[in-house]
MIMIFI-389254 format. One line per 4 residues: number of its first residue (from 1); their letters; for each residue x, y, z of C-alpha. Coordinates in pm, 1 decimal, decimal comma. Last residue first. Example, Ala and Ser with C-alpha at 12.3 -4.5 7.8 and 13.67 -1.06 7.14 Angstrom:
# MIMIFI-389254
2 = SA = 1367,0/-106,0/714,0  1230,0/-450,0/780,0;
***
This chain:
# MIMIFI-389254
485 = RGIM = 14958,0/14447,1/8856,8  14795,4/14309,1/8552,1  14712,9/13977,4/8713,3  14504,2/14208,8/9000,0;
481 = EKLE = 14365,0/14383,2/8647,9  14277,4/14054,0/8503,6  14109,8/13920,8/8815,0  13910,1/14250,1/8885,7;
477 = QLGQ = 13774,6/14231,9/8521,5  13687,0/13865,8/8561,3  13479,8/13940,6/8896,0  13280,8/14200,3/8687,5;
473 = MIEK = 13204,6/13972,2/8391,3  13045,8/13712,1/8648,8  12830,9/13989,8/8832,5  12715,9/14097,8/8502,0;
469 = ELTE = 12650,3/13742,0/8401,6  12452,7/13677,7/8763,6  12226,5/13987,3/8701,8  12143,4/13877,7/8342,2;
465 = VREL = 12045,9/13565,8/8452,1  11820,4/13698,8/8714,7  11626,7/13925,5/8467,5  11569,8/13640,9/8221,6;
461 = IVSP = 11430,9/13456,3/8533,8  11186,5/13749,8/8630,4  11089,1/13763,0/8212,4  11018,0/13407,2/8229,2;
457 = AEYQ = 10734,9/13444,3/8514,5  10844,6/13250,9/8808,4  10756,6/12876,9/8817,8  10472,8/12712,3/9023,0;
453 = VEEY = 10476,7/12351,9/9067,6  10175,7/12157,9/9087,8  10218,5/11853,5/9282,0  10135,2/11501,0/9137,1;
449 = EIEK = 9927,5/11265,2/9345,8  9983,1/10916,3/9272,9  9697,7/10644,8/9263,6  9758,7/10282,5/9375,8;
445 = YKNI = 9549,5/10033,8/9172,5  9760,2/9897,0/8891,0  10054,5/9995,6/9064,1  9975,4/9761,7/9376,9;
441 = SLDY = 10017,1/9443,0/9107,4  9717,1/9190,6/9176,5  9607,4/9197,4/8818,4  9295,8/8943,2/8827,1;
437 = DNER = 9200,9/9010,0/8525,1  9157,2/9422,8/8545,4  8745,8/9365,6/8595,7  8825,6/9088,9/8849,3;
433 = IEEV = 9022,2/9283,9/9054,7  8799,8/9599,1/9052,5  8499,0/9320,5/9203,3  8727,1/9224,5/9468,2;
429 = PVFF = 8724,9/9569,8/9623,9  9087,5/9722,9/9679,7  9184,8/9825,9/10003,7  9456,1/10063,7/10117,9;
425 = SQET = 9824,3/10117,9/10218,0  10095,9/10345,5/10167,6  9822,5/10636,3/10054,2  9702,2/10761,8/9724,1;
421 = RKRE = 9475,8/10519,5/9684,4  9265,1/10671,3/9993,8  9224,5/10481,9/10311,5  8868,7/10465,4/10496,7;
417 = KEAE = 8898,1/10108,1/10489,4  9206,4/10099,8/10668,0  9078,1/10108,0/11071,3  8917,0/9774,5/11006,5;
413 = RNHF = 9267,6/9629,1/10891,5  9406,5/9657,8/11252,7  9617,1/9370,6/11239,2  9769,2/9462,4/10891,2;
409 = RAII = 9799,1/9824,7/10993,1  10024,3/9728,8/11283,0  10238,6/9481,9/11124,1  10273,1/9709,0/10814,9;
405 = DPID = 10376,9/10002,6/11028,6  10648,4/9804,8/11202,6  10764,5/9703,4/10897,8  10795,5/10061,8/10737,9;
401 = NEEI = 11146,3/10126,8/10822,0  11343,7/10402,8/10745,2  11596,4/10458,4/11024,2  11878,6/10324,1/10815,8;
397 = PTRK = 12118,9/9980,6/10880,4  12359,1/9925,9/10556,9  12244,1/9663,7/10304,8  12584,1/9712,9/10123,5;
393 = DDLS = 12433,8/9579,9/9780,4  12170,7/9881,0/9768,8  11833,3/9909,3/9908,8  11977,7/10055,9/10270,3;
389 = YGDA = 11825,0/9864,7/10549,2  11510,8/9954,2/10777,7  11257,4/9788,0/10570,0  11195,7/10084,0/10337,9;
385 = KMDY = 10946,0/10124,2/10076,5  10660,9/9901,3/10142,9  10355,8/9948,4/9954,3  10077,4/9818,1/10127,1;
381 = FWVQ = 9757,1/9648,4/9955,6  9468,6/9491,7/10152,8  9251,6/9267,2/9909,6  8850,8/9310,9/9923,4;
377 = DTGG = 8585,9/9074,1/9931,9  8746,7/8759,7/9876,6  8541,7/8471,2/10033,4  8580,6/8184,5/9816,9;
373 = VGTK = 8429,4/7824,4/9873,8  8724,8/7617,2/9898,7  8850,4/7811,2/10198,0  9228,8/7847,7/10191,6;
369 = TFIM = 9344,5/8171,3/10338,0  9573,5/8423,8/10184,0  9868,7/8639,7/10214,3  10076,2/8721,3/9935,3;
365 = IATS = 10434,4/8898,7/10008,5  10568,4/9077,5/9751,5  10923,2/9067,0/9526,7  11123,9/9288,0/9297,9;
361 = VGAY = 11422,4/9078,1/9186,7  11766,8/9203,5/9236,0  11921,4/8891,4/9378,7  12167,7/8797,4/9614,7;
357 = PKFV = 12339,6/9124,0/9699,8  12047,6/9191,0/9765,5  11730,7/9028,3/9865,9  11556,4/9344,5/9972,1;
353 = GSPM = 11665,9/9599,2/9701,5  11363,7/9552,2/9464,9  11135,6/9701,9/9702,1  10874,8/9519,5/9847,9;
349 = SIIA = 10492,3/9498,8/9757,1  10268,4/9358,6/10052,8  9950,2/9208,4/9893,0  9679,8/9075,8/10111,6;
345 = ELKH = 9381,4/8883,1/10221,9  9300,9/8655,4/9930,4  9018,5/8421,8/10055,4  8973,9/8113,4/9834,5;
341 = NEVI = 8782,3/7996,8/9514,3  8745,9/8335,5/9335,5  9092,0/8511,3/9465,4  9305,7/8187,0/9484,5;
337 = EKRI = 9177,1/8057,9/9168,0  9169,5/8366,6/8993,0  9536,0/8405,6/9058,9  9650,2/8081,9/8972,1;
333 = DKHA = 9451,9/8117,5/8644,7  9590,6/8439,7/8571,5  9949,1/8346,3/8583,0  9864,2/8008,4/8401,2;
329 = KSSG = 9712,7/8201,8/8090,5  10009,2/8417,9/8037,4  9919,3/8794,2/8149,2  10173,2/8802,0/8437,0;
325 = FLVG = 10048,7/9096,0/8686,5  10119,8/8934,0/9032,0  10326,1/8635,1/8965,8  10561,2/8860,8/8787,6;
321 = DPVI = 10627,6/9031,2/9105,8  10829,5/8755,0/9230,7  10652,0/8581,7/9522,2  10681,3/8557,5/9893,9;
317 = CACR = 10463,9/8352,9/10098,1  10233,3/8394,7/10384,2  9951,0/8108,3/10383,4  9668,6/8023,1/10619,2;
313 = GGTK = 9484,0/7691,4/10676,2  9084,6/7731,0/10726,4  9039,7/7430,5/10481,2  9364,0/7213,5/10563,4;
309 = LIRL = 9659,7/7331,6/10333,0  9873,1/7102,7/10106,2  9669,8/7171,9/9801,0  9620,5/7534,0/9810,2;
305 = FLAL = 10007,2/7563,9/9896,4  10111,3/7324,7/9645,0  9899,5/7574,0/9382,8  10109,4/7836,2/9518,9;
301 = FLLE = 10408,9/7651,8/9461,8  10350,2/7570,0/9063,4  10318,2/7937,1/8994,5  10666,5/8003,8/9145,2;
297 = TKKT = 10785,2/7672,8/8961,9  10714,8/7789,8/8621,3  10652,5/7479,6/8420,9  10269,6/7562,4/8372,2;
293 = KVVK = 9931,2/7421,2/8348,4  9764,2/7564,3/8682,8  9521,7/7370,3/8887,8  9543,4/7048,0/8705,2;
289 = LLDN = 9903,9/7073,3/8653,5  9926,0/7068,3/9057,0  9707,0/6732,2/9066,2  9950,8/6608,2/8826,7;
285 = SVAD = 10275,7/6618,3/9019,8  10583,1/6799,6/8843,8  10899,2/6656,8/8688,0  10691,0/6486,3/8378,8;
281 = YDLS = 10624,2/6869,0/8318,9  10981,6/6948,5/8287,7  11049,1/7240,8/8510,4  11094,1/7612,4/8431,0;
277 = GKFP = 11210,7/7933,3/8601,5  11379,9/7852,0/8920,9  11189,9/8105,8/9138,8  11263,9/7934,2/9466,3;
273 = PNAL = 10989,7/7903,0/9739,2  10974,9/8155,2/9988,8  10781,5/8009,3/10248,7  10538,6/8005,8/10574,4;
269 = VLTY = 10243,3/7753,4/10538,4  10005,5/7729,0/10816,2  9743,4/7505,7/10886,6  9877,9/7187,5/10759,2;
265 = KDKD = 9741,2/6855,2/10642,3  9485,9/6898,2/10351,7  9680,7/6699,7/10112,5  10050,2/6573,6/10131,0;
261 = KNQE = 10171,0/6323,2/9876,6  10480,1/6452,5/9774,7  10657,8/6162,5/9573,7  10463,9/6293,6/9277,2;
257 = SLSD = 10683,7/6611,6/9258,5  10643,7/6961,5/9373,0  10793,5/6952,7/9706,6  11083,2/6748,1/9592,2;
253 = RYEI = 11191,8/6601,6/9933,4  11453,0/6527,0/10185,5  11313,1/6588,8/10520,1  11295,8/6799,3/10819,1;
249 = NPNE = 11027,7/6710,6/11047,4  11194,0/6869,3/11387,9  11246,5/6645,9/11670,4  11385,2/6840,2/11981,1;
245 = IGHL = 11284,6/7178,9/11907,2  11500,5/7415,3/12101,0  11649,8/7641,3/11889,4  11969,4/7462,3/11856,0;
241 = MMNM = 11754,9/7161,4/11727,1  11602,5/7386,0/11473,7  11950,8/7504,8/11332,7  12062,0/7126,3/11342,2;
237 = AGIR = 11794,2/7065,3/11121,1  11841,1/7357,4/10888,4  12198,5/7302,5/10866,9  12155,3/6928,7/10819,5;
233 = LMTR = 11860,1/7020,5/10526,9  12104,5/7288,2/10362,2  12371,0/7003,5/10284,7  12091,3/6755,4/10192,0;
229 = DMDF = 11966,1/6994,2/9905,9  11630,5/6908,0/9793,9  11421,1/7066,4/10046,3  11145,2/6996,6/10309,7;
225 = GYFM = 11040,2/7165,2/10629,1  10781,4/7068,8/10889,5  10720,7/7199,1/11223,9  10437,0/7124,7/11480,9;
221 = HNNF = 10428,7/6736,5/11518,1  10745,1/6661,2/11736,5  10866,3/6956,7/11996,6  10549,7/7170,7/11973,4;
217 = HEKL = 10321,5/6887,2/11973,8  10480,7/6730,7/12253,7  10478,3/7060,4/12449,8  10077,8/7123,2/12335,4;
213 = SQVL = 9992,5/6765,0/12473,7  10206,7/6865,7/12821,2  10067,1/7174,1/12906,6  10272,9/7399,6/13059,1;
209 = FLDS = 10506,3/7459,8/12743,0  10181,7/7624,4/12557,1  10189,2/7888,4/12852,4  10490,6/8032,4/12653,7;
205 = RHKR = 10266,8/8187,1/12388,5  10426,1/8513,0/12305,0  10777,5/8459,0/12311,5  10814,1/8078,4/12297,8;
201 = LYEG = 10569,4/8101,3/12001,5  10781,5/8363,6/11822,9  11087,0/8179,8/11877,7  10887,4/7834,4/11702,5;
197 = AAVL = 10777,6/8053,2/11414,8  11176,2/8180,9/11362,8  11301,3/7864,8/11359,8  11050,8/7741,3/11090,8;
193 = FGAS = 11112,5/8054,7/10872,8  11462,0/8006,1/10890,8  11468,2/7645,7/10808,2  11820,0/7635,2/10683,9;
189 = GAAP = 11689,1/7558,3/10313,9  11272,3/7517,4/10400,7  11126,7/7476,8/10055,8  10789,6/7318,6/10151,4;
185 = DVII = 10793,3/7510,1/10474,2  10515,4/7390,2/10705,8  10367,7/7455,0/11018,8  10079,7/7239,5/11196,5;
181 = DEPT = 9941,1/7510,1/11442,2  9785,5/7433,0/11751,4  10000,7/7643,1/11984,3  9896,2/7947,8/11754,5;
177 = PKML = 10125,3/8151,3/11483,3  10067,5/8500,5/11471,0  10046,4/8554,7/11047,3  10170,7/8934,3/11069,8;
173 = EVMM = 10447,0/8857,9/11304,4  10567,0/8542,2/11118,6  10577,3/8732,9/10814,7  10765,2/9013,7/11009,7;
169 = HIIH = 11016,4/8806,3/11131,5  11092,1/8635,0/10773,3  11143,0/8994,2/10663,3  11387,9/9068,8/10940,2;
165 = RPTR = 11580,9/8752,1/10876,8  11645,1/8823,9/10558,8  11552,3/8516,8/10287,9  11851,5/8351,8/10192,6;
161 = FQGN = 11841,5/8259,3/9820,4  11686,7/7987,1/9616,4  11745,9/7965,4/9258,3  11795,6/7577,8/9230,6;
157 = TGAT = 12163,2/7636,8/9147,9  12204,6/7829,7/9462,3  12222,0/8225,0/9475,5  12535,3/8381,3/9572,1;
153 = AIKS = 12680,9/8503,0/9857,6  12657,2/8207,6/10112,6  12831,2/8410,6/10362,1  12476,2/8539,4/10484,8;
149 = LLYE = 12447,3/8212,1/10608,3  12696,9/8240,3/10891,7  12590,8/8591,3/10973,3  12230,2/8439,0/10985,0;
145 = YLDG = 12365,2/8132,0/11233,8  12547,6/8436,5/11460,4  12223,6/8621,7/11488,8  12021,4/8306,1/11566,2;
141 = KTDR = 12249,4/8216,0/11819,8  12275,0/8557,2/11956,6  11887,1/8586,8/11973,7  11887,2/8239,9/12168,2;
137 = DKMP = 12113,8/8380,4/12454,6  12358,5/8137,4/12577,8  12614,5/8123,0/12282,3  12874,6/8359,5/12407,5;
133 = IRDI = 13172,3/8297,0/12117,2  13493,1/8261,0/12281,7  13466,4/7866,4/12284,3  13387,8/7905,0/11895,3;
129 = GDVI = 13729,2/8026,7/11874,5  13912,1/7804,3/12058,3  13703,9/7465,3/11893,1  13835,6/7646,3/11563,5;
125 = KVLM = 14216,0/7672,3/11679,6  14204,1/7335,9/11810,8  14044,6/7220,1/11496,9  14325,9/7356,7/11294,2;
121 = QPTP = 14597,7/7179,5/11531,5  14434,0/6872,7/11493,2  14427,1/6837,8/11110,2  14215,0/6796,6/10825,4;
117 = IMFI = 13867,2/6915,0/10939,8  13598,1/6746,3/10737,1  13394,0/6525,3/10935,6  13115,0/6401,3/10710,4;
113 = ADGM = 12736,8/6397,4/10770,0  12583,4/6113,5/10547,2  12358,7/5980,1/10835,6  12282,9/6330,6/10998,9;
109 = YKAY = 11984,7/6410,2/10759,0  11788,1/6088,2/10798,5  11894,2/5986,7/11159,0  11754,7/6322,7/11271,8;
105 = ASER = 11433,7/6271,4/11056,1  11375,5/5938,2/11267,0  11362,6/5619,3/11086,4  11707,7/5499,9/11227,9;
101 = NGHL = 11575,0/5524,8/11580,4  11863,1/5527,3/11819,1  11854,4/5939,2/11805,6  12171,6/6041,3/11906,2;
97 = NKIF = 12339,6/5833,2/11626,4  12537,8/6097,8/11394,3  12614,7/6290,5/11749,3  12782,1/5996,3/11859,6;
93 = PFVE = 12991,3/5924,1/11555,5  13108,1/6264,7/11569,7  13213,8/6273,6/11922,5  13361,9/5948,5/11915,6;
89 = NSVV = 13635,2/5905,6/11606,4  13668,1/6255,2/11495,4  13581,4/6479,2/11828,0  13817,5/6226,5/12052,1;
85 = DYMH = 14106,7/6150,0/11801,6  14144,9/6541,4/11724,1  14125,7/6623,0/12116,9  14401,3/6373,6/12142,8;
81 = VAEF = 14607,3/6526,7/11895,7  14563,8/6887,4/11966,6  14582,4/6850,0/12373,0  14246,8/6791,6/12562,6;
77 = HKFK = 14098,2/7116,6/12729,5  13794,8/7160,8/12463,1  13742,8/6779,4/12541,7  13553,4/6835,8/12879,8;
73 = SWRL = 13345,1/7141,3/12816,4  13238,3/7043,2/12481,2  13120,5/6704,5/12618,9  13248,3/6360,5/12461,6;
69 = HQKD = 13478,2/6302,6/12769,0  13097,4/6219,5/12965,4  13051,2/5917,4/12750,3  13074,0/5651,8/12995,6;
65 = PPFI = 12838,4/5848,5/13233,3  12593,5/5878,9/12936,0  12580,5/6195,7/12783,5  12232,6/6325,8/12648,6;
61 = RESE = 12098,1/6260,7/12994,9  11729,4/6177,6/13101,8  11583,7/6329,3/13445,0  11744,2/6283,2/13800,4;
57 = IGLL = 11558,3/6482,7/14048,0  11622,9/6673,5/14353,0  11433,1/6991,4/14202,2  11740,7/7249,9/14226,1;
53 = ADEQ = 12007,2/6985,2/14152,3  11805,4/6871,3/13848,1  11791,2/7218,3/13722,4  12158,5/7215,6/13734,6;
49 = ERQT = 12208,1/6883,8/13546,6  11962,6/6992,0/13285,4  12148,6/7308,4/13208,0  12459,4/7150,7/13193,4;
45 = EVED = 12351,0/6892,9/12951,3  12149,7/7204,6/12736,4  12497,2/7323,8/12719,5  12684,8/7005,5/12637,7;
41 = LGKI = 12431,8/6988,2/12368,1  12518,5/7336,9/12236,2  12874,3/7277,1/12184,3  12825,2/6940,3/11988,5;
37 = FLLY = 12587,1/7189,4/11777,5  12819,8/7487,4/11746,4  13061,6/7207,0/11627,4  12841,9/7049,6/11372,1;
33 = TFQE = 12738,4/7401,4/11262,3  13114,1/7514,4/11188,0  13153,1/7189,0/10960,5  12825,1/7286,7/10776,1;
29 = IVTL = 12918,2/7640,8/10754,7  13224,1/7562,0/10608,8  13118,0/7308,9/10391,7  12831,7/7559,2/10259,3;
25 = PNTI = 13109,2/7842,8/10213,3  13334,7/7581,1/9995,4  13698,9/7708,7/10078,7  13811,7/7434,8/10350,4;
21 = GGTW = 14201,7/7457,1/10296,9  14327,8/7512,3/10623,2  14331,6/7898,2/10514,7  13981,3/7895,8/10445,2;
17 = FTEW = 13873,5/7702,8/10767,6  14107,6/7957,2/10967,4  13972,7/8255,0/10803,7  13619,7/8170,4/10901,9;
13 = IKDV = 13698,8/8160,0/11248,8  13865,0/8472,1/11259,7  13533,9/8601,1/11057,0  13317,3/8461,3/11344,4;
9 = KNRL = 13541,3/8647,3/11593,7  13507,6/8957,2/11404,3  13169,5/8960,6/11364,6  13128,7/8881,4/11739,7;
5 = EGTL = 13336,3/9230,1/11816,0  13140,8/9394,1/11551,1  12807,2/9340,0/11737,0  12561,8/9042,8/11595,2;
1 = M = 12195,6/9197,4/11450,5;
***
């Protein structure tokens, strides 16, 4: 989490944007991100220079000799009008054309980026504010980004809302990405899942960077993200590049439409797809409708995950509770498809406050493997009651937190077999799930123990009431006498 001091610095910069007339939170984040990105490029360049000096080599440079004045460390010292001229007329076109290949993902999402800071004085204030934020630490960068995104205080028009960073990290820890994985988020937004997967690999599998083919895979062919909001695409793409992923495959795409031809392509899906409600049938790919005839996005995305995963590919996704127990034919069909034709592994029920203040909807994490031949024998259920934050709109940190326990139990499911239905986690055999119309809500299977409360005999209670009444009357009498004096 960001310290109070850093939050204050970010808030001051935000206020500068606001008072300067840029009031749309997404626009503020986008402009803020451009400048963070420019600063990040300079830091990468400085690091390369230091490494080259140590090794006595000359690696490829981001800024050619004639473009050194475009570096953050240089232009931040310019006077206001000169800085504004350099940033708007030179730095900005430079970052838009960083990748010469016009077909690269980078060129696509930066092509229509617009510099919107209106005055030199405002730019100086913002540059000065950002310069005071320490950005060397990758975690600080992530926390800063998360804090910026938390300022988008309402759900978007497509029903998307920000997935809290600790929930993203939990899902990544549950899935343990490998250096060979091909990871996709078909509703990527700010690319939180992809960034977290990359950070997990840096932390736990840093050996991948010693193997040229794996390093190449990490930078160019491991991460895929799709979205229909161009602003979020740019933010997500720059987020990934600032986290050291050189050429992320971030693209504008309606994942549920015919334009998405992906099939048997990825090995890991990490997603929190939008719960938009209903789409028109003609806007949805026919293959998905064959699996589940519905207009509901949350069900269509599950069908999509099954299509785009390779056999043996894994998925961890967030679904609204209705997916687990909905009684329509489409709800039952998609649950039956996953349970009978693939391997459903776990349902982690989350409390409804997890997505506050954006939404109060109850959700769960569904984890399954695409097999095409079944394999579900028993499903592991966990009833998450706390995630380390209060479940009200304020979401203040608290001590109660089931996340470490969820991760530990999930990775040691052998030890879970003897657990009773009254505990926080337990297994349910597939036969019982079939008998219950493929209902996957934890309340269908959880048993609640009611403790018998022993009350005192009515005569004893009445005697106590009489004693209390006598004491009250005596007190009143004493008061009267005091007043009478």
